[in-house]
C-alpha positions in Angstrom: -22.5 2.6 25.2 -20.2 0.6 26.6 -16.2 0.8 26.4 -16.2 -2.8 25.0 -19.0 -1.9 22.1 -16.6 0.7 21.0 -13.4 -1.1 20.6 -11.5 -2.0 17.8 -9.4 -4.0 16.8 -6.8 -3.2 13.9 -4.2 -6.1 12.6 -3.6 -9.7 13.6 -5.7 -12.3 12.5 -9.1 -12.6 13.7 -10.6 -16.2 13.6 -14.1 -16.3 14.1 -13.5 -14.1 16.7 -10.4 -15.0 18.6 -7.5 -12.3 18.0 -4.4 -13.6 17.1 -1.3 -13.0 15.1 -0.3 -14.0 11.4 3.1 -12.1 12.4 3.8 -15.3 14.6 5.4 -14.4 17.9 6.0 -10.2 18.1 9.2 -10.0 19.7 10.8 -6.6 20.1 11.7 -4.4 16.4 14.0 -1.6 15.6 12.0 1.4 15.4 11.1 2.9 12.8 12.6 -0.2 10.2 10.9 -0.4 7.5 9.9 -3.7 8.6 8.2 -2.5 11.9 4.3 -0.9 11.2 3.1 1.9 13.0 0.2 1.6 15.4 -2.8 0.5 12.6 -5.9 3.3 12.7 -9.7 2.1 13.8 -11.1 0.2 10.8 -15.0 -1.1 10.7 -14.7 -4.5 10.4 -14.7 -6.1 7.3 -17.1 -9.1 8.6 -19.8 -6.7 10.0 -18.9 -3.4 8.3 -19.8 -2.6 12.3 -17.1 -1.1 14.3 -17.5 -3.7 17.6 -14.7 -5.9 18.8 -14.2 -8.7 15.7 -13.5 -11.2 18.9 -17.4 -10.6 18.9 -17.9 -11.7 14.9 -19.7 -15.1 14.6 -18.0 -15.4 11.1 -14.6 -17.2 10.4 -12.4 -13.9 9.5 -9.2 -13.9 9.2 -6.5 -10.4 8.7 -3.3 -10.1 7.5 -1.4 -7.2 8.0 1.8 -4.8 6.9 3.5 -6.0 9.6 3.2 -9.4 8.4 3.4 -8.7 4.6 6.7 -7.0 4.9 7.7 -10.6 6.3 6.7 -12.8 3.6 9.1 -14.2 1.7 8.9 -12.1 -1.6 7.3 -13.5 -4.5 8.0 -13.1 -7.9 4.4 -12.3 -9.1 3.1 -9.2 -6.7 -0.3 -9.7 -6.1 -2.5 -10.0 -3.5 -3.5 -13.0 -3.7 0.4 -14.3 -2.5 -0.2 -12.1 0.7 -3.4 -14.3 1.9 -2.4 -17.6 0.6 -1.1 -19.6 3.5 -5.1 -18.7 5.5 -7.2 -21.5 5.9 -10.2 -21.9 3.4 -8.1 -19.8 1.0 -6.4 -21.1 -2.3 -4.8 -18.8 -5.0 -4.2 -19.8 -8.1 -1.7 -17.6 -10.7 -1.5 -16.7 -14.6 0.8 -14.4 -15.7 2.5 -11.5 -14.0 -0.5 -8.8 -15.0 -3.1 -11.5 -14.8 -5.5 -11.2 -11.6 -4.5 -13.6 -8.5 -7.5 -16.5 -8.9 -8.7 -16.4 -4.8 -11.1 -19.4 -4.7 -12.7 -19.4 -1.3 -13.9 -22.4 0.8 -14.1 -24.9 -1.9 -16.0 -22.5 -4.2 -13.8 -23.4 -7.3 -14.1 -20.5 -10.0 -12.8 -16.8 -8.5 -14.4 -14.7 -10.9 -17.8 -15.4 -9.9 -17.3 -16.3 -6.4 -14.8 -14.5 -4.8 -15.5 -10.5 -4.1 -13.0 -8.5 -4.0 -13.3 -5.3 -2.2 -10.7 -2.5 -2.0 -11.3 0.2 1.0 -14.8 -1.3 1.5 -16.1 -0.7 -1.5 -16.6 -3.7 -4.1 -13.5 -3.6 -7.7 -15.5 -4.0 -10.9 -13.9 -7.4 -11.4 -10.7 -9.0 -10.0 -8.0 -8.3 -12.1 -8.7 -4.6 -10.9 -6.9 -6.0 -8.1 -3.6 -6.0 -9.7 -4.0 -1.8 -9.1 -2.5 -2.2 -5.6 0.6 -2.9 -5.2 1.3 -5.4 -2.2 4.1 -2.3 -0.4 0.6 -0.1 0.0 -1.5 -2.6 1.8 -2.1 -1.4 5.4 -4.4 -5.1 5.8 -6.3 -7.7 4.3 -9.1 -9.0 5.7 -10.8 -12.3 4.5 -14.7 -12.9 5.9 -14.9 -16.8 4.6 -18.4 -17.9 3.3 -21.5 -16.5 1.7 -21.6 -12.6 2.4 -24.0 -11.5 -1.1 -25.7 -10.1 2.5 -23.4 -7.2 3.1 -21.6 -7.0 0.1 -23.9 -8.0 -2.9 -22.8 -10.3 -6.1 -20.0 -12.7 -6.6 -19.7 -13.1 -2.5 -20.1 -16.9 -2.4 -17.0 -18.0 -1.2 -16.7 -15.1 0.7 -15.0 -11.6 0.4 -11.6 -10.2 0.3 -11.5 -6.8 1.7 -7.9 -4.8 0.5 -7.1 -2.2 3.0 -4.9 0.6 1.5 -2.0 2.0 3.3 -2.3 5.4 5.2 -0.2 7.9 7.2 0.6 7.8 11.0 3.2 10.1 12.9 6.7 8.5 13.2 6.0 6.5 9.8 9.0 8.5 8.1 10.3 8.4 4.8 11.4 4.9 2.8 13.9 3.9 -0.6 14.3 0.5 -1.5 15.7 -1.3 -4.3 15.5 -5.2 -5.2 16.9 -6.9 -7.7 16.1 -10.9 -7.9 16.1 -13.3 -11.0 14.4 -13.0 -14.7 16.6 -9.7 -14.4 13.7 -8.3 -12.6 14.6 -5.0 -10.7 11.9 -3.5 -8.0 12.4 0.1 -6.9 10.7 1.9 -3.9 10.0 4.9 -2.2 7.2 6.3 0.2 7.0 9.0 2.8 4.0 9.0 4.9 3.3 11.3 8.7 0.8 12.7 10.9 0.3 15.5 12.8 -3.1 16.8 14.6 -6.0 15.9 12.9 -3.9 15.2 9.4 -2.2 12.0 8.1 -0.7 11.7 5.0 1.3 8.8 2.8 2.5 9.4 -0.8 4.5 6.2 -2.6 6.0 4.6 -5.8 6.9 0.9 -6.7 8.1 0.2 -9.8 8.4 -3.9 -11.1 10.3 -4.0 -13.9 11.2 -8.1 -15.3 12.4 -9.8 -18.4 10.0 -12.6 -17.2 9.6 -16.1 -18.3 8.2 -18.7 -20.7 5.2 -18.9 -18.7 3.1 -20.5 -21.5 5.7 -22.6 -22.9 6.1 -23.9 -26.2 6.4 -27.5 -25.2 3.2 -27.3 -23.5 1.6 -25.4 -26.5 2.7 -28.5 -28.7 1.5 -31.5 -26.3 -2.0 -30.1 -25.7 -1.6 -29.1 -30.1 -0.9 -33.1 -30.4 -4.1 -34.0 -27.9 -6.2 -32.5 -29.7 -6.4 -28.7 -28.0 -5.0 -26.9 -30.9 -6.4 -23.5 -29.1 -3.2 -23.2 -26.8 0.1 -23.2 -29.0 -0.8 -19.6 -31.1 0.1 -18.2 -27.4 3.0 -19.9 -26.7 5.8 -18.1 -25.3 9.2 -18.2 -27.6 11.0 -16.1 -25.3 11.2 -14.4 -22.0 8.0 -12.5 -21.5 9.3 -8.8 -20.3 6.7 -7.1 -18.4 6.9 -3.9 -16.2 4.3 -2.3 -14.1 4.2 1.0 -11.8 2.2 1.9 -9.4 1.9 5.3 -6.9 -0.7 5.1 -3.9 -1.2 8.2 -1.8 -3.9 8.9 0.8 -4.6 12.1 2.6 -7.2 11.4 5.8 -8.5 13.7 8.6 -9.7 12.8 12.0 -10.9 15.6 14.6 -11.1 14.1 18.7 -15.0 14.3 18.1 -14.5 11.0 15.6 -15.5 13.0 12.3 -13.0 11.4 9.6 -12.6 12.1 5.9 -10.3 9.7 3.6 -9.5 9.9 0.3 -7.1 7.5 -1.4 -6.2 6.7 -4.8 -4.4 3.8 -6.5 -2.7 3.9 -10.4 -0.6 1.2 -12.2 1.0 1.5 -15.7 1.7 -1.5 -16.7 3.0 -3.7 -20.1 3.5 -7.0 -21.2 4.7 -8.2 -24.3 3.6 -12.2 -25.1 7.1 -13.6 -25.9 6.5 -13.3 -29.7 7.1 -10.8 -31.9 4.3 -8.0 -32.3 2.2 -10.1 -29.9 1.4 -8.2 -26.9 -0.9 -8.4 -23.6 -1.0 -5.3 -22.7 0.3 -2.2 -24.1 0.6 0.8 -22.2 -2.5 -0.1 -19.8 -4.2 1.6 -17.1 -5.9 1.2 -14.1 -7.4 3.7 -10.9 -8.9 3.2 -8.0 -9.9 6.1 -5.7 -12.2 6.5 -2.8 -13.8 9.2 -0.1 -14.9 7.9 2.7 -16.6 10.3 5.5 -18.0 9.0 8.8 -19.5 11.4 11.5 -20.9 10.4 14.9 -24.4 11.4 15.9 -24.0 12.3 19.5 -23.5 8.8 21.0 -26.3 6.9 19.4 -25.0 6.9 15.8 -22.8 7.0 12.9 -22.8 8.0 9.8 -20.2 6.3 7.3 -20.5 7.5 3.6 -18.2 5.7 1.1 -17.9 6.5 -2.8 -15.2 5.5 -5.5 -14.3 5.9 -9.4 -12.3 2.8 -10.9 -10.7 2.9 -14.4 -9.7 0.2 -16.6 -7.8 0.2 -19.9 -5.9 -2.5 -21.5 -4.7 -2.1 -25.3 -2.9 -5.4 -26.8 -2.1 -6.7 -30.4 -2.8 -10.1 -31.3 -1.0 -12.1 -34.5 -1.6 -15.3 -35.9 1.1 -17.0 -33.5 2.5 -20.5 -33.7 1.0 -24.0 -35.4 2.3 -27.0 -36.5 2.4 -27.3 -39.9 2.0 -31.4 -41.4 6.3 -32.0 -41.2 5.9 -31.0 -37.4 7.9 -27.9 -38.3 7.0 -24.8 -36.4 5.5 -21.7 -38.3 5.2 -18.3 -36.5 3.1 -16.3 -38.2 3.9 -12.7 -36.6 2.3 -10.4 -38.5 -0.1 -8.2 -36.6 -3.7 -8.9 -37.5 -5.9 -7.4 -34.4 -5.6 -4.5 -32.2 -8.0 -5.6 -29.2 -9.2 -2.7 -26.5 -10.7 -3.6 -23.1 -12.1 -0.7 -22.3 -12.4 1.9 -21.0 -13.9 0.4 -18.5 -15.3 2.7 -15.5 -17.1 2.2 -12.2 -18.5 4.2 -9.8 -19.7 3.1 -6.4 -21.6 4.3 -3.9 -23.1 3.6 -0.2 -24.7 5.5 2.8 -24.9 3.3 5.7 -25.7 4.3 9.3 -25.3 2.2 12.3 -27.8 2.8 15.4 -27.0 2.0 18.9 -29.8 1.1 20.6 -28.5 0.5 24.2 -25.7 -0.9 25.0 -26.5 -4.2 24.1 -27.5 -3.3 20.6 -26.6 -2.6 17.0 -29.0 -1.8 14.4 -27.1 -1.2 10.7 -28.8 0.0 8.0 -27.6 1.2 4.4 -27.9 1.7 0.7 -25.5 0.8 -2.1 -25.6 1.9 -6.3 -23.1 1.2 -8.9 -23.0 1.8 -12.2 -20.6 0.5 -14.4 -19.8 1.2 -18.1 -18.3 -1.3 -20.1 -17.0 -1.4 -23.7 -14.9 -3.8 -25.8 -13.4 -3.3 -29.3 -11.3 -5.0 -31.8 -9.6 -3.3 -34.8 -7.8 -4.5 -38.0 -3.9 -4.1 -37.2 -3.2 -3.6 -40.7 -6.0 -1.0 -41.4 -7.4 0.0 -38.2 -11.0 -1.0 -39.8 -13.5 -1.4 -36.3 -13.9 -5.6 -36.5 -16.0 -5.8 -33.4 -17.6 -3.6 -30.7 -19.5 -4.2 -27.8 -20.8 -2.0 -25.0 -23.4 -1.6 -22.1 -24.1 -0.1 -18.8 -25.0 -1.7 -15.5 -26.8 -0.2 -12.6 -26.7 -1.9 -9.5 -29.2 -0.8 -6.1 -29.4 -2.5 -2.8 -30.8 -1.7 0.3 -29.7 -3.7 3.7 -29.9 -4.0 7.2 -28.2 -5.9 9.9 -28.9 -6.3 13.7 -26.4 -7.2 16.1 -27.1 -8.3 19.9 -24.9 -9.1 22.9 -26.5 -10.9 25.7 -25.0 -12.5 28.6 -22.6 -9.9 30.0 -21.1 -10.2 26.2 -20.6 -13.9 26.1 -23.4 -14.3 23.4 -23.3 -12.4 20.5 -26.1 -12.8 17.7 -26.2 -11.1 14.2 -28.8 -11.5 11.5 -28.9 -9.4 8.1 -30.5 -9.3 4.5 -30.0 -7.4 1.3 -32.2 -7.0 -1.4 -30.3 -6.5 -5.1 -31.5 -5.1 -8.3 -30.0 -4.6 -11.1 -30.6 -3.7 -14.7 -28.4 -3.6 -17.7 -29.0 -1.0 -20.8 -27.7 0.9 -23.3 -26.4 -2.7 -24.5 -24.8 -2.8 -28.1 -23.0 -5.6 -29.8 -22.0 -5.8 -33.8 -21.8 -9.5 -33.3 -25.1 -10.1 -32.7 -28.6 -10.4 -35.3 -29.9 -7.8 -32.6 -27.7 -5.5 -32.3 -29.2 -3.4 -29.5 -31.0 -5.6 -27.6 -34.0 -4.5 -24.5 -32.8 -3.8 -21.4 -32.4 -6.7 -18.9 -33.5 -6.2 -15.1 -33.2 -8.9 -12.4 -33.0 -8.7 -8.3 -32.5 -11.4 -5.5 -32.6 -11.0 -2.1 -29.9 -12.6 0.1 -29.5 -13.3 4.1 -26.5 -14.2 6.8 -26.6 -14.7 10.5 -24.8 -16.3 13.0 -23.9 -16.4 16.9 -21.2 -16.8 18.8 -20.5 -17.6 22.3 -17.5 -17.0 24.6 -17.6 -20.0 27.0 -14.5 -18.9 29.5 -11.2 -17.3 28.2 -9.7 -20.4 26.6 -13.2 -21.5 24.8 -15.5 -19.6 22.1 -17.8 -21.3 19.8 -19.2 -20.1 17.0 -21.7 -20.7 14.1 -23.4 -19.3 11.1 -25.4 -19.8 8.1 -25.8 -17.9 4.6 -26.3 -16.9 1.1 -25.0 -15.5 -2.3 -25.7 -15.1 -5.9 -23.8 -14.4 -8.9 -25.8 -13.2 -11.8 -23.1 -14.1 -14.2 -20.7 -12.4 -16.4 -22.7 -9.4 -18.4 -20.4 -10.3 -21.9 -21.5 -13.5 -21.7 -24.9 -12.4 -21.7 -24.6 -10.2 -24.1 -21.4 -10.6 -27.0 -21.1 -13.1 -29.7 -17.4 -12.3 -31.2 -16.2 -13.8 -34.5 -12.2 -11.9 -34.5 -9.2 -12.9 -33.3 -8.6 -16.1 -32.2 -10.3 -16.5 -29.3 -14.1 -16.2 -30.4 -17.4 -16.1 -28.1 -21.2 -17.1 -28.2 -23.7 -15.4 -25.9 -26.1 -17.1 -23.7 -28.5 -14.2 -22.7 -30.9 -17.2 -20.7 -28.4 -17.6 -18.4 -29.6 -18.0 -14.6 -28.3 -16.2 -11.2 -26.3 -18.7 -9.3 -27.4 -19.4 -5.8 -25.3 -20.6 -3.0 -26.0 -21.4 1.0 -23.3 -22.6 3.4 -23.5 -23.4 7.2 -20.6 -23.3 9.7 -19.9 -24.7 13.1 -16.2 -23.5 14.3 -14.5 -23.6 17.7 -11.7 -21.1 18.6 -9.5 -22.5 21.5 -6.4 -21.3 23.7 -4.0 -22.7 25.5 -2.1 -20.3 28.3 0.0 -22.5 29.8 1.6 -23.3 26.2 0.4 -20.0 24.7 -0.9 -21.8 21.7 -3.9 -21.2 19.6 -6.1 -23.4 17.9 -8.7 -22.5 15.6 -11.6 -25.3 13.6 -14.2 -24.2 11.8 -16.5 -27.2 10.1 -18.6 -26.5 6.6 -21.3 -27.6 4.3 -23.0 -25.7 1.5 -24.7 -26.0 -1.7 -24.3 -24.1 -5.4 -27.7 -24.3 -7.5 -28.1 -23.3 -11.3 -24.2 -23.0 -11.2 -22.9 -21.2 -13.8 -19.8 -22.7 -15.9 -17.9 -22.1 -19.2 -15.8 -23.9 -21.2 -13.2 -23.0 -23.8 -13.8 -25.4 -26.9 -11.4 -25.6 -30.1 -12.8 -23.5 -33.2 -13.6 -26.0 -35.7 -13.7 -22.8 -38.3 -10.0 -21.6 -37.4 -7.3 -23.8 -36.7 -5.9 -22.7 -33.2 -9.0 -21.0 -32.2 -11.3 -21.2 -29.7 -14.5 -20.5 -28.8 -15.6 -19.1 -25.3 -19.3 -20.8 -24.3 -21.4 -20.7 -21.0 -23.8 -22.7 -19.3 -25.9 -23.2 -16.4 -25.1 -26.5 -14.4 -27.3 -28.2 -12.5 -24.9 -27.6 -8.5 -22.6 -28.6 -6.4 -22.2 -30.2 -3.2 -19.0 -28.7 -1.0 -18.1 -29.4 2.3 -14.9 -29.0 4.4 -12.9 -28.4 8.1 -10.4 -25.5 8.2 -7.9 -26.2 10.8 -5.5 -22.9 11.8 -2.8 -22.9 15.1 -0.1 -21.0 16.4 2.4 -22.0 18.7 5.4 -20.0 20.3 8.4 -22.5 20.9 11.4 -20.1 22.4 11.4 -15.9 22.8 12.1 -15.6 19.5 10.9 -19.0 17.8 7.4 -19.9 16.4 5.6 -22.1 14.5 2.5 -21.8 12.4 0.3 -24.4 10.7 -2.7 -23.9 8.4 -5.0 -26.9 6.4 -7.7 -26.8 4.8 -9.5 -30.0 4.2 -12.5 -29.9 1.2 -14.7 -32.0 -1.2 -16.7 -30.0 -3.6 -18.5 -32.5 -6.2 -20.9 -31.2 -8.9 -23.9 -33.0 -9.0 -27.6 -33.3 -10.9 -26.1 -32.5 -13.9 -25.9 -35.9 -15.3 -22.9 -36.9 -17.4 -20.4 -34.2 -14.8 -21.9 -35.5 -11.6 -19.5 -36.8 -9.3 -16.9 -34.5 -10.8 -14.3 -32.2 -8.9 -15.4 -28.3 -9.4 -12.8 -26.5 -11.3 -9.7 -24.8 -9.2 -10.9 -26.4 -5.5 -8.2 -29.6 -4.9 -8.8 -31.4 -1.6 -6.9 -30.1 0.2 -4.2 -27.2 0.4 -2.6 -25.6 3.0 1.3 -24.1 4.7 3.4 -25.1 7.9 5.8 -22.2 8.9 8.6 -21.4 11.1 9.4 -17.8 12.1 12.2 -16.7 13.9 12.6 -13.1 15.0 15.2 -12.1 16.9 16.2 -8.0 15.5 20.1 -8.2 17.1 20.9 -11.0 15.4 19.1 -12.2 12.1 15.3 -12.4 11.6 13.6 -15.4 9.6 10.8 -16.7 7.8 10.3 -20.6 6.3 6.9 -21.6 4.8 6.2 -25.1 3.1 3.3 -24.5 1.5 1.1 -27.2 -0.6 -1.7 -28.4 -2.7 -3.6 -31.1 -4.1 -4.4 -31.4 -7.6 -7.0 -29.6 -9.5 -9.0 -29.3 -12.9 -8.9 -26.5 -14.7 -12.9 -27.0 -16.1 -15.7 -28.8 -14.9 -15.7 -31.1 -17.4 -12.3 -32.1 -15.5 -10.5 -33.2 -18.8 -8.1 -36.1 -18.4 -5.1 -33.8 -20.5 -1.9 -32.7 -19.1 -2.3 -29.0 -17.5 -6.0 -29.0 -17.4 -5.3 -31.8 -14.1 -2.6 -29.5 -12.4 -1.1 -31.8 -10.0 -0.3 -31.7 -6.4 2.5 -30.0 -5.5 5.1 -28.6 -2.6 7.1 -25.2 -2.8 9.6 -24.5 0.2 9.6 -20.1 0.5 12.1 -18.7 2.8 13.4 -14.5 3.9 16.5 -13.5 6.2 16.6 -10.2 7.0 18.5 -7.8 9.1 17.6 -4.5 10.3 21.0 -2.2 11.1 21.1 1.1 12.5 23.1 3.7 11.1 22.1 6.9 12.8 19.6 7.8 15.7 16.5 8.0 13.1 18.1 5.6 10.5 17.9 2.4 9.7 19.3 0.3 6.8 17.2 -3.4 6.0 18.8 -5.7 4.1 16.7 -9.0 2.9 17.2 -12.2 0.7 13.8 -14.0 -0.1 14.2 -17.4 -2.2 11.1 -18.7 -3.7 10.3 -22.2 -4.6 13.5 -22.6 -3.2 13.8 -26.8 -4.7 12.6 -25.3 -8.0 9.6 -27.3 -8.7 7.7 -27.3 -11.5 4.1 -26.8 -11.8 0.9 -25.6 -13.3 -0.2 -21.9 -11.8 -3.6 -22.4 -14.2 -3.6 -24.5 -16.6 -0.5 -24.1 -19.3 0.8 -21.3 -17.2 3.5 -22.4 -15.6 5.6 -21.4 -12.5 9.0 -19.8 -13.1 10.9 -22.0 -10.8 13.3 -20.9 -8.6 13.2 -17.2 -7.8 15.8 -15.1 -5.7 15.6 -12.0 -4.4 17.8 -9.5 -2.2 16.7 -5.7 -1.0 18.3 -2.7 0.5 16.3 -0.3 1.7 16.9 2.7 4.0 14.4 4.0 6.6 14.5 7.7 8.3 12.1 8.1 10.8 10.3 11.8 11.3 
């Protein structure tokens, strides 16, 4: 196997194979600084799951590494979505502080079913579980754009977001930090990591405690109430909605000189969040856990065998009340009597995968694998007054898949061809729903086959051309199939007849480098279709004033096309420029009255413009202008405030400096300002951005 084939690049930005760093000009850095990352270990390329040079991959792949994450302005909502929102093809919506980041890829809009979230190569139970991972514990995030079910299974219509968690490395040392920000927000942090011989280790704690903000303003609830949307006022925040979350991350790894390795990683979060009303809580002592075990064994020079296995746990208790309403005289009335104790969980998810890479000579890699997962899902509601069980839903889901992929290198490795397919089958069983006429419906089985392929040609040292095509599917959320719920303020109607949603997409791209100026430019055009599109809506409940009913349906489909642009340009030794722009058009079709509507949460344009100044002897600074066109909350394109979320721009800044205190001791001070111009805009429906957020941090790093 040639050395070129063995090369694995970690970190940086892979734009369809052209590798350049999200961190702009790297510049010199103080050794041992918390804002300096040790050399990253080898990784399996997310786009193909094989250990090849990312520059040989025909798919559009971006990566943000730990160095760039630490240099970004520190947001108020700390989650993985904020770390990748500057990438082309990536649009991020947000809800409340403990809510999931809504990561929408390549105009596919609905982020729960059309984006797959992965941690250390294993899929997550669902997007909200990603909040278990704190940004401090992220080594790198890879984003693969375009349908990717052929490698990762359901929900990969727009692509894959793969979070690689931190691990120890020689010289990492120990860090202690404390940050204080707006809304009385405290963020303590401590970590230690290192490596010696064949072993490496990492252990960290990150806290996030805040008095919060009125993320669901009463004024918004009243406005929607007057417009006939009465289901949003009851949950409005009367006072700042305080929250706290505590993260622990650990990793232990071993690798020998022959390339065999084993790694065990665990990430845990405990969280609380009130709802800004007496007796009402969104999360009351909730627990989340993500673990993974990864093993890799080379077999001579002919193969590599990889095993990945994990265990995920999610449990979020909550307490509901009657909340806020308006009486006939338009007086605000609060019913703070606890009515419902909800339990979202316990939910356990076990993914397992065995994969083999066969090196068929110097120019061909054949990858085959089998994937299995088991989900045990439970949800229940009890009377807050008596403890009586009011509703219970539970089910189990097994997913079994087989996949095969081949990558061939021709013309002295200038041409790379990739083709792969995967067959998934899944079974829903042990189904129970107390609200259904038939509480124990029969088992349900489904199956689907997907493919993905592409080609990349390195024309010369300055230009590479690439193209790919692929399909994806989404079976729909299981709760939509089986749960009928008529307790609390949010009811559900089951729809067991939902068909799996299908997506196909093609793209063409070019990666260019300009040696004279140091500029780099990537362009990708894409076109795709969604059929049997799954859609949900919140309808007002006529039997419960202020309540809502969630209903789901299959729509005809959607047409998606657009252009992604990303460029960087060094300006001086210390100053660099970066810009990304996505032009996208996602429109519903073949549905009658909804034809021509914008796909929900799929803005027609979004992007960012940034300057980074890196001068460790003076000061470092990162300035970013981020912008997005307007977007709708629903596929019906309801023309009401908050349902139509207006276009916005936000200006973010971070300034930091490393101070050498002693030979192995570095003090780092930083100041972040998010939304400098204090713009008012919606994150999702009536959830409003908190406004200007300022945070100062002091960190002390000891290198050993």
